[in-house]
All heavy atoms as TSV, in Angstrom:
chain	resi	resn	atom	element	x	y	z
A	1	MET	N	N	-0.341	-4.975	0.432
A	1	MET	CA	C	-0.640	-3.694	-0.153
A	1	MET	C	C	0.165	-3.549	-1.430
A	1	MET	O	O	1.327	-3.936	-1.483
A	1	MET	CB	C	-0.256	-2.558	0.794
A	1	MET	CG	C	-1.117	-2.443	1.990
A	1	MET	SD	S	-0.867	-0.915	2.945
A	1	MET	CE	C	0.872	-0.819	3.088
A	2	LEU	N	N	-0.463	-3.032	-2.423
A	2	LEU	CA	C	0.206	-2.641	-3.660
A	2	LEU	C	C	0.009	-1.145	-3.813
A	2	LEU	O	O	-1.119	-0.657	-3.802
A	2	LEU	CB	C	-0.385	-3.370	-4.868
A	2	LEU	CG	C	-0.263	-4.887	-4.864
A	2	LEU	CD1	C	-1.010	-5.476	-6.059
A	2	LEU	CD2	C	1.187	-5.312	-4.887
A	3	LEU	N	N	1.089	-0.412	-3.929
A	3	LEU	CA	C	1.037	1.042	-4.019
A	3	LEU	C	C	1.773	1.485	-5.262
A	3	LEU	O	O	2.905	1.068	-5.506
A	3	LEU	CB	C	1.699	1.654	-2.781
A	3	LEU	CG	C	1.872	3.166	-2.748
A	3	LEU	CD1	C	0.517	3.856	-2.712
A	3	LEU	CD2	C	2.721	3.567	-1.563
A	4	ASP	N	N	1.120	2.273	-6.093
A	4	ASP	CA	C	1.812	2.878	-7.230
A	4	ASP	C	C	1.568	4.376	-7.198
A	4	ASP	O	O	1.141	4.929	-6.202
A	4	ASP	CB	C	1.435	2.222	-8.554
A	4	ASP	CG	C	-0.017	2.445	-8.961
A	4	ASP	OD1	O	-0.685	3.331	-8.398
A	4	ASP	OD2	O	-0.489	1.739	-9.861
A	5	ARG	N	N	1.817	5.055	-8.289
A	5	ARG	CA	C	1.713	6.514	-8.297
A	5	ARG	C	C	0.311	7.037	-8.065
A	5	ARG	O	O	0.133	8.154	-7.626
A	5	ARG	CB	C	2.237	7.061	-9.620
A	5	ARG	CG	C	3.707	6.866	-9.766
A	5	ARG	CD	C	4.164	7.399	-11.090
A	5	ARG	NE	N	5.531	6.991	-11.319
A	5	ARG	CZ	C	6.451	7.774	-11.794
A	5	ARG	NH1	N	6.154	9.005	-12.126
A	5	ARG	NH2	N	7.663	7.330	-11.974
A	6	SER	N	N	-0.709	6.265	-8.392
A	6	SER	CA	C	-2.057	6.814	-8.278
A	6	SER	C	C	-3.057	5.904	-7.564
A	6	SER	O	O	-4.229	6.236	-7.490
A	6	SER	CB	C	-2.595	7.134	-9.672
A	6	SER	OG	O	-2.670	5.942	-10.444
A	7	SER	N	N	-2.632	4.757	-7.059
A	7	SER	CA	C	-3.594	3.902	-6.362
A	7	SER	C	C	-2.926	3.063	-5.283
A	7	SER	O	O	-1.723	2.821	-5.308
A	7	SER	CB	C	-4.322	2.980	-7.349
A	7	SER	OG	O	-3.418	2.048	-7.902
A	8	LEU	N	N	-3.757	2.628	-4.340
A	8	LEU	CA	C	-3.342	1.746	-3.266
A	8	LEU	C	C	-4.358	0.620	-3.212
A	8	LEU	O	O	-5.565	0.868	-3.152
A	8	LEU	CB	C	-3.331	2.505	-1.933
A	8	LEU	CG	C	-3.169	1.666	-0.666
A	8	LEU	CD1	C	-1.783	1.043	-0.626
A	8	LEU	CD2	C	-3.428	2.508	0.561
A	9	GLU	N	N	-3.900	-0.628	-3.274
A	9	GLU	CA	C	-4.782	-1.780	-3.151
A	9	GLU	C	C	-4.384	-2.543	-1.899
A	9	GLU	O	O	-3.206	-2.784	-1.661
A	9	GLU	CB	C	-4.691	-2.671	-4.380
A	9	GLU	CG	C	-5.176	-1.963	-5.633
A	9	GLU	CD	C	-5.308	-2.884	-6.812
A	9	GLU	OE1	O	-6.054	-3.873	-6.708
A	9	GLU	OE2	O	-4.640	-2.625	-7.817
A	10	VAL	N	N	-5.378	-2.904	-1.089
A	10	VAL	CA	C	-5.129	-3.576	0.178
A	10	VAL	C	C	-5.759	-4.960	0.135
A	10	VAL	O	O	-6.902	-5.121	-0.283
A	10	VAL	CB	C	-5.725	-2.762	1.351
A	10	VAL	CG1	C	-5.475	-3.450	2.672
A	10	VAL	CG2	C	-5.138	-1.344	1.357
A	11	PHE	N	N	-4.989	-5.962	0.600
A	11	PHE	CA	C	-5.450	-7.344	0.652
A	11	PHE	C	C	-5.188	-7.888	2.059
A	11	PHE	O	O	-4.204	-7.525	2.688
A	11	PHE	CB	C	-4.686	-8.204	-0.361
A	11	PHE	CG	C	-4.823	-7.737	-1.774
A	11	PHE	CD1	C	-3.952	-6.785	-2.276
A	11	PHE	CD2	C	-5.815	-8.224	-2.596
A	11	PHE	CE1	C	-4.066	-6.334	-3.585
A	11	PHE	CE2	C	-5.935	-7.783	-3.900
A	11	PHE	CZ	C	-5.059	-6.836	-4.398
A	12	VAL	N	N	-6.066	-8.770	2.541
A	12	VAL	CA	C	-5.886	-9.419	3.845
A	12	VAL	C	C	-6.285	-10.889	3.731
A	12	VAL	O	O	-6.817	-11.316	2.703
A	12	VAL	CB	C	-6.737	-8.738	4.954
A	12	VAL	CG1	C	-6.315	-7.303	5.163
A	12	VAL	CG2	C	-8.214	-8.835	4.645
A	13	ASP	N	N	-6.063	-11.651	4.780
A	13	ASP	CA	C	-6.516	-13.045	4.859
A	13	ASP	C	C	-6.171	-13.843	3.604
A	13	ASP	O	O	-7.055	-14.301	2.878
A	13	ASP	CB	C	-8.020	-13.120	5.134
A	13	ASP	CG	C	-8.377	-12.583	6.504
A	13	ASP	OD1	O	-7.521	-12.663	7.398
A	13	ASP	OD2	O	-9.499	-12.079	6.668
A	14	ASP	N	N	-4.893	-13.970	3.337
A	14	ASP	CA	C	-4.389	-14.763	2.210
A	14	ASP	C	C	-4.850	-14.243	0.851
A	14	ASP	O	O	-5.149	-15.017	-0.055
A	14	ASP	CB	C	-4.769	-16.235	2.362
A	14	ASP	CG	C	-4.085	-16.879	3.546
A	14	ASP	OD1	O	-2.900	-16.562	3.786
A	14	ASP	OD2	O	-4.718	-17.702	4.224
A	15	GLY	N	N	-4.960	-12.940	0.714
A	15	GLY	CA	C	-5.227	-12.352	-0.588
A	15	GLY	C	C	-6.639	-11.853	-0.823
A	15	GLY	O	O	-6.964	-11.415	-1.915
A	16	ALA	N	N	-7.506	-11.893	0.180
A	16	ALA	CA	C	-8.865	-11.377	0.006
A	16	ALA	C	C	-8.789	-9.861	-0.158
A	16	ALA	O	O	-8.176	-9.182	0.659
A	16	ALA	CB	C	-9.731	-11.724	1.210
A	17	PRO	N	N	-9.383	-9.306	-1.227
A	17	PRO	CA	C	-9.317	-7.857	-1.417
A	17	PRO	C	C	-10.162	-7.122	-0.386
A	17	PRO	O	O	-11.246	-7.557	-0.040
A	17	PRO	CB	C	-9.879	-7.651	-2.824
A	17	PRO	CG	C	-10.710	-8.855	-3.091
A	17	PRO	CD	C	-10.118	-9.978	-2.288
A	18	VAL	N	N	-9.621	-6.023	0.103
A	18	VAL	CA	C	-10.344	-5.186	1.056
A	18	VAL	C	C	-10.765	-3.887	0.412
A	18	VAL	O	O	-11.868	-3.420	0.617
A	18	VAL	CB	C	-9.473	-4.899	2.301
A	18	VAL	CG1	C	-10.128	-3.882	3.204
A	18	VAL	CG2	C	-9.211	-6.179	3.049
A	19	GLY	N	N	-9.888	-3.300	-0.402
A	19	GLY	CA	C	-10.259	-2.039	-1.023
A	19	GLY	C	C	-9.207	-1.522	-1.974
A	19	GLY	O	O	-8.045	-1.899	-1.908
A	20	THR	N	N	-9.651	-0.685	-2.881
A	20	THR	CA	C	-8.774	0.026	-3.798
A	20	THR	C	C	-9.032	1.511	-3.597
A	20	THR	O	O	-10.179	1.935	-3.541
A	20	THR	CB	C	-9.069	-0.365	-5.258
A	20	THR	OG1	O	-8.844	-1.763	-5.409
A	20	THR	CG2	C	-8.186	0.391	-6.223
A	21	PHE	N	N	-7.964	2.280	-3.453
A	21	PHE	CA	C	-8.089	3.698	-3.135
A	21	PHE	C	C	-7.296	4.536	-4.126
A	21	PHE	O	O	-6.180	4.180	-4.483
A	21	PHE	CB	C	-7.557	3.967	-1.720
A	21	PHE	CG	C	-8.164	3.072	-0.687
A	21	PHE	CD1	C	-7.567	1.881	-0.335
A	21	PHE	CD2	C	-9.365	3.415	-0.082
A	21	PHE	CE1	C	-8.130	1.035	0.613
A	21	PHE	CE2	C	-9.939	2.584	0.873
A	21	PHE	CZ	C	-9.322	1.394	1.213
A	22	LEU	N	N	-7.871	5.630	-4.562
A	22	LEU	CA	C	-7.177	6.598	-5.400
A	22	LEU	C	C	-6.222	7.387	-4.524
A	22	LEU	O	O	-6.600	7.864	-3.462
A	22	LEU	CB	C	-8.174	7.541	-6.067
A	22	LEU	CG	C	-7.584	8.638	-6.936
A	22	LEU	CD1	C	-6.811	8.046	-8.106
A	22	LEU	CD2	C	-8.687	9.548	-7.433
A	23	VAL	N	N	-4.982	7.510	-4.960
A	23	VAL	CA	C	-3.957	8.209	-4.183
A	23	VAL	C	C	-3.422	9.367	-5.014
A	23	VAL	O	O	-2.939	9.163	-6.122
A	23	VAL	CB	C	-2.791	7.258	-3.827
A	23	VAL	CG1	C	-1.707	7.993	-3.084
A	23	VAL	CG2	C	-3.300	6.075	-3.022
A	24	LEU	N	N	-3.532	10.575	-4.497
A	24	LEU	CA	C	-2.978	11.752	-5.153
A	24	LEU	C	C	-1.874	12.275	-4.244
A	24	LEU	O	O	-2.120	13.048	-3.337
A	24	LEU	CB	C	-4.054	12.803	-5.384
A	24	LEU	CG	C	-5.236	12.339	-6.227
A	24	LEU	CD1	C	-6.324	13.391	-6.255
A	24	LEU	CD2	C	-4.788	11.985	-7.635
A	25	ASN	N	N	-0.658	11.798	-4.472
A	25	ASN	CA	C	0.433	12.157	-3.568
A	25	ASN	C	C	1.498	12.986	-4.271
A	25	ASN	O	O	1.491	13.146	-5.483
A	25	ASN	CB	C	1.046	10.895	-2.966
A	25	ASN	CG	C	1.639	9.988	-4.020
A	25	ASN	OD1	O	1.425	10.168	-5.203
A	25	ASN	ND2	N	2.392	9.008	-3.604
A	26	ASP	N	N	2.418	13.486	-3.474
A	26	ASP	CA	C	3.557	14.240	-3.964
A	26	ASP	C	C	4.507	13.292	-4.691
A	26	ASP	O	O	4.941	12.289	-4.118
A	26	ASP	CB	C	4.259	14.880	-2.763
A	26	ASP	CG	C	5.482	15.703	-3.131
A	26	ASP	OD1	O	5.933	15.639	-4.286
A	26	ASP	OD2	O	5.995	16.404	-2.243
A	27	PRO	N	N	4.852	13.553	-5.953
A	27	PRO	CA	C	5.734	12.648	-6.702
A	27	PRO	C	C	7.113	12.482	-6.068
A	27	PRO	O	O	7.800	11.503	-6.316
A	27	PRO	CB	C	5.864	13.295	-8.075
A	27	PRO	CG	C	4.868	14.370	-8.143
A	27	PRO	CD	C	4.421	14.679	-6.750
A	28	ASP	N	N	7.523	13.424	-5.224
A	28	ASP	CA	C	8.830	13.329	-4.564
A	28	ASP	C	C	8.755	12.685	-3.186
A	28	ASP	O	O	9.769	12.608	-2.485
A	28	ASP	CB	C	9.446	14.724	-4.437
A	28	ASP	CG	C	9.729	15.338	-5.793
A	28	ASP	OD1	O	10.113	14.596	-6.720
A	28	ASP	OD2	O	9.539	16.556	-5.943
A	29	ALA	N	N	7.572	12.211	-2.777
A	29	ALA	CA	C	7.416	11.607	-1.454
A	29	ALA	C	C	8.302	10.370	-1.323
A	29	ALA	O	O	8.437	9.595	-2.264
A	29	ALA	CB	C	5.957	11.234	-1.215
A	30	GLN	N	N	8.881	10.193	-0.143
A	30	GLN	CA	C	9.807	9.085	0.094
A	30	GLN	C	C	9.383	8.199	1.265
A	30	GLN	O	O	10.168	7.380	1.719
A	30	GLN	CB	C	11.213	9.635	0.363
A	30	GLN	CG	C	11.821	10.364	-0.814
A	30	GLN	CD	C	12.099	9.430	-1.970
A	30	GLN	OE1	O	12.705	8.396	-1.791
A	30	GLN	NE2	N	11.632	9.784	-3.144
A	31	GLY	N	N	8.162	8.325	1.767
A	31	GLY	CA	C	7.758	7.543	2.923
A	31	GLY	C	C	6.337	7.030	2.809
A	31	GLY	O	O	5.558	7.490	1.998
A	32	ILE	N	N	6.027	6.049	3.660
A	32	ILE	CA	C	4.682	5.481	3.745
A	32	ILE	C	C	4.323	5.423	5.221
A	32	ILE	O	O	5.129	4.997	6.045
A	32	ILE	CB	C	4.627	4.061	3.148
A	32	ILE	CG1	C	4.916	4.100	1.655
A	32	ILE	CG2	C	3.274	3.418	3.404
A	32	ILE	CD1	C	5.016	2.731	1.028
A	33	GLY	N	N	3.125	5.841	5.562
A	33	GLY	CA	C	2.651	5.745	6.940
A	33	GLY	C	C	1.454	4.812	7.004
A	33	GLY	O	O	0.584	4.854	6.144
A	34	LEU	N	N	1.412	3.959	8.017
A	34	LEU	CA	C	0.297	3.042	8.221
A	34	LEU	C	C	-0.386	3.386	9.528
A	34	LEU	O	O	0.270	3.751	10.498
A	34	LEU	CB	C	0.794	1.595	8.290
A	34	LEU	CG	C	1.546	1.075	7.072
A	34	LEU	CD1	C	2.084	-0.323	7.354
A	34	LEU	CD2	C	0.648	1.065	5.852
A	35	GLY	N	N	-1.693	3.244	9.566
A	35	GLY	CA	C	-2.422	3.516	10.790
A	35	GLY	C	C	-3.583	2.549	10.942
A	35	GLY	O	O	-3.974	1.883	9.987
A	36	ALA	N	N	-4.104	2.465	12.143
A	36	ALA	CA	C	-5.242	1.587	12.411
A	36	ALA	C	C	-6.099	2.196	13.494
A	36	ALA	O	O	-5.596	2.851	14.399
A	36	ALA	CB	C	-4.761	0.210	12.849
A	37	ARG	N	N	-7.381	1.998	13.406
A	37	ARG	CA	C	-8.293	2.381	14.474
A	37	ARG	C	C	-8.470	1.131	15.330
A	37	ARG	O	O	-8.837	0.089	14.830
A	37	ARG	CB	C	-9.629	2.816	13.885
A	37	ARG	CG	C	-10.568	3.373	14.933
A	37	ARG	CD	C	-11.819	3.948	14.339
A	37	ARG	NE	N	-11.473	5.114	13.523
A	37	ARG	CZ	C	-12.129	5.482	12.431
A	37	ARG	NH1	N	-13.152	4.762	12.016
A	37	ARG	NH2	N	-11.779	6.540	11.750
A	38	GLY	N	N	-8.172	1.223	16.595
A	38	GLY	CA	C	-8.180	0.033	17.436
A	38	GLY	C	C	-6.798	-0.585	17.415
A	38	GLY	O	O	-5.804	0.118	17.500
A	39	SER	N	N	-6.723	-1.881	17.226
A	39	SER	CA	C	-5.416	-2.534	17.185
A	39	SER	C	C	-5.263	-3.310	15.886
A	39	SER	O	O	-6.241	-3.739	15.289
A	39	SER	CB	C	-5.233	-3.471	18.378
A	39	SER	OG	O	-6.183	-4.510	18.313
A	40	ALA	N	N	-4.038	-3.472	15.463
A	40	ALA	CA	C	-3.718	-4.224	14.248
A	40	ALA	C	C	-2.348	-4.841	14.429
A	40	ALA	O	O	-1.500	-4.291	15.127
A	40	ALA	CB	C	-3.744	-3.311	13.031
A	41	THR	N	N	-2.123	-5.971	13.804
A	41	THR	CA	C	-0.834	-6.639	13.853
A	41	THR	C	C	-0.350	-6.882	12.443
A	41	THR	O	O	-1.075	-7.470	11.633
A	41	THR	CB	C	-0.943	-7.990	14.593
A	41	THR	OG1	O	-1.434	-7.750	15.908
A	41	THR	CG2	C	0.399	-8.672	14.671
A	42	ILE	N	N	0.843	-6.419	12.129
A	42	ILE	CA	C	1.468	-6.702	10.839
A	42	ILE	C	C	2.423	-7.854	11.071
A	42	ILE	O	O	3.384	-7.739	11.833
A	42	ILE	CB	C	2.206	-5.468	10.294
A	42	ILE	CG1	C	1.205	-4.335	10.076
A	42	ILE	CG2	C	2.941	-5.817	9.006
A	42	ILE	CD1	C	1.823	-3.029	9.684
A	43	LEU	N	N	2.157	-8.999	10.451
A	43	LEU	CA	C	2.958	-10.194	10.681
A	43	LEU	C	C	4.237	-10.207	9.870
A	43	LEU	O	O	5.249	-10.750	10.300
A	43	LEU	CB	C	2.134	-11.445	10.371
A	43	LEU	CG	C	0.867	-11.606	11.226
A	43	LEU	CD1	C	0.093	-12.828	10.779
A	43	LEU	CD2	C	1.220	-11.689	12.696
A	44	SER	N	N	4.195	-9.641	8.680
A	44	SER	CA	C	5.397	-9.592	7.851
A	44	SER	C	C	5.202	-8.543	6.768
A	44	SER	O	O	4.096	-8.092	6.515
A	44	SER	CB	C	5.688	-10.955	7.219
A	44	SER	OG	O	4.678	-11.304	6.285
A	45	GLY	N	N	6.279	-8.187	6.121
A	45	GLY	CA	C	6.195	-7.223	5.033
A	45	GLY	C	C	7.495	-7.165	4.256
A	45	GLY	O	O	8.566	-7.452	4.804
A	46	THR	N	N	7.391	-6.823	3.002
A	46	THR	CA	C	8.550	-6.684	2.130
A	46	THR	C	C	8.295	-5.520	1.199
A	46	THR	O	O	7.212	-5.382	0.653
A	46	THR	CB	C	8.757	-7.963	1.287
A	46	THR	OG1	O	8.879	-9.081	2.160
A	46	THR	CG2	C	9.999	-7.857	0.440
A	47	LEU	N	N	9.292	-4.686	1.021
A	47	LEU	CA	C	9.209	-3.574	0.071
A	47	LEU	C	C	9.953	-4.002	-1.185
A	47	LEU	O	O	11.143	-4.312	-1.138
A	47	LEU	CB	C	9.837	-2.318	0.658
A	47	LEU	CG	C	9.880	-1.103	-0.261
A	47	LEU	CD1	C	8.467	-0.672	-0.633
A	47	LEU	CD2	C	10.641	0.028	0.399
A	48	ILE	N	N	9.242	-4.044	-2.304
A	48	ILE	CA	C	9.844	-4.432	-3.577
A	48	ILE	C	C	9.603	-3.327	-4.583
A	48	ILE	O	O	8.501	-3.174	-5.109
A	48	ILE	CB	C	9.223	-5.754	-4.103
A	48	ILE	CG1	C	9.389	-6.862	-3.060
A	48	ILE	CG2	C	9.863	-6.145	-5.435
A	48	ILE	CD1	C	8.665	-8.128	-3.405
A	49	PRO	N	N	10.617	-2.501	-4.859
A	49	PRO	CA	C	10.460	-1.459	-5.881
A	49	PRO	C	C	10.300	-2.102	-7.262
A	49	PRO	O	O	10.996	-3.069	-7.586
A	49	PRO	CB	C	11.774	-0.673	-5.800
A	49	PRO	CG	C	12.395	-1.060	-4.496
A	49	PRO	CD	C	11.914	-2.429	-4.202
A	50	LEU	N	N	9.380	-1.581	-8.034
A	50	LEU	CA	C	9.145	-2.099	-9.386
A	50	LEU	C	C	9.669	-1.117	-10.409
A	50	LEU	O	O	9.668	0.083	-10.192
A	50	LEU	CB	C	7.643	-2.304	-9.607
A	50	LEU	CG	C	6.953	-3.279	-8.643
A	50	LEU	CD1	C	5.472	-3.315	-8.915
A	50	LEU	CD2	C	7.558	-4.665	-8.771
A	51	VAL	N	N	10.100	-1.612	-11.528
A	51	VAL	CA	C	10.570	-0.782	-12.629
A	51	VAL	C	C	9.362	-0.226	-13.363
A	51	VAL	O	O	8.359	-0.919	-13.562
A	51	VAL	CB	C	11.440	-1.625	-13.590
A	51	VAL	CG1	C	11.905	-0.792	-14.768
A	51	VAL	CG2	C	12.642	-2.209	-12.851
A	52	SER	N	N	9.416	1.023	-13.761
A	52	SER	CA	C	8.308	1.655	-14.461
A	52	SER	C	C	8.017	0.976	-15.796
A	52	SER	O	O	8.938	0.570	-16.511
A	52	SER	CB	C	8.641	3.137	-14.713
A	52	SER	OG	O	7.633	3.719	-15.499
A	53	ALA	N	N	6.740	0.834	-16.098
A	53	ALA	CA	C	6.332	0.284	-17.390
A	53	ALA	C	C	6.324	1.361	-18.473
A	53	ALA	O	O	6.122	1.067	-19.640
A	53	ALA	CB	C	4.937	-0.332	-17.283
A	54	TRP	N	N	6.545	2.594	-18.096
A	54	TRP	CA	C	6.508	3.700	-19.042
A	54	TRP	C	C	7.891	4.072	-19.398
A	54	TRP	O	O	8.499	4.856	-19.645
A	54	TRP	CB	C	5.734	4.878	-18.471
A	54	TRP	CG	C	4.391	4.473	-17.982
A	54	TRP	CD1	C	3.983	4.333	-16.694
A	54	TRP	CD2	C	3.257	4.098	-18.761
A	54	TRP	NE1	N	2.697	3.914	-16.616
A	54	TRP	CE2	C	2.220	3.758	-17.890
A	54	TRP	CE3	C	3.014	4.002	-20.113
A	54	TRP	CZ2	C	0.960	3.340	-18.314
A	54	TRP	CZ3	C	1.770	3.584	-20.540
A	54	TRP	CH2	C	0.758	3.265	-19.660
């Protein structure tokens, strides 16, 4: 997943794109929630903050 101030991009199966979503969130938000219908397994994950390009 790639998440920035206005979009979320999701990839699965070694980088196959699943979807891009417009995100209108609170600029002061400090959390991320994940959910699934049915079952899902997250095998690994890393949070890497990026420096603003602006």
